[in-house]
C-alpha positions in Angstrom: -39.3 10.3 77.5 -40.4 8.2 74.4 -40.6 11.4 72.2 -36.7 11.8 72.7 -36.0 8.3 71.1 -35.6 9.9 67.7 -32.4 11.5 69.2 -30.6 8.2 69.7 -29.7 7.3 66.2 -27.9 10.9 65.5 -26.3 10.7 69.0 -25.0 7.3 68.2 -23.7 8.1 64.8 -22.1 11.4 66.0 -20.1 9.5 69.0 -18.9 6.8 66.5 -17.8 9.6 64.1 -15.9 11.5 66.9 -14.1 8.1 68.0 -13.2 7.3 64.6 -11.7 10.7 63.7 -10.0 10.7 66.9 -8.5 7.3 66.3 -7.4 8.3 62.8 -5.7 11.5 64.1 -3.5 9.5 66.4 -1.6 8.0 63.7 -0.1 11.1 62.4 1.2 12.2 65.8 4.3 10.1 66.0 7.6 11.5 67.3 9.8 13.5 65.1 13.4 12.3 64.9 15.6 14.5 67.0 17.9 15.1 64.4 15.1 16.2 62.3 13.8 18.6 64.8 17.4 20.2 65.3 17.8 20.6 61.6 14.3 22.3 61.2 15.0 24.6 64.3 18.3 25.7 62.8 16.8 26.4 59.5 14.1 28.7 61.3 16.4 30.4 63.2 18.7 31.3 60.2 15.9 32.8 58.2 15.4 36.5 58.2 12.4 37.6 60.5 9.6 38.9 58.6 9.0 42.7 58.8 5.5 43.8 60.0 3.9 45.8 57.4 3.1 49.5 58.8 -0.5 50.0 60.0 -1.1 52.7 57.2 -0.3 50.2 54.4 -2.9 47.6 55.8 -5.9 49.9 56.3 -8.1 51.1 53.4 -8.5 54.8 52.6 -12.2 54.7 53.6 -13.6 54.9 57.3 -14.2 51.4 58.8 -17.9 51.0 59.8 -18.8 50.2 63.4 -22.1 48.9 62.6 -24.0 51.7 64.6 -26.0 54.1 62.8 -25.3 57.7 63.9 -27.8 60.3 63.0 -27.4 64.1 63.9 -29.2 65.3 67.1 -32.8 66.9 66.7 -31.2 70.4 67.8 -28.7 70.5 65.0 -31.2 69.9 62.4 -33.2 72.8 61.0 -37.0 72.8 61.5 -38.9 72.9 58.4 -39.4 76.0 56.6 -36.5 77.5 58.8 -33.3 78.2 56.8 -31.4 79.4 59.9 -31.0 76.4 61.6 -32.7 77.5 64.7 -35.8 75.6 65.8 -39.1 77.4 65.3 -41.6 77.2 68.2 
């Protein structure tokens, strides 16, 4: 158990930092005035909706890599010294 005592200072610092950040975050979460909220909602509803871009405009011309190497099967590769593509036994 004594070997874990070195963990106490970092845990205490981490907990204090978490409490401090959560306490600072509380101040910015005040209620918005109802009139301001109604005005913002009206402005948002009057804006034109953004048109989504077509899929073809978003994708590059090259094929997207899947991260998997695909190699031809052994049957499709020609055997050494054979130009016909058939396997030589």
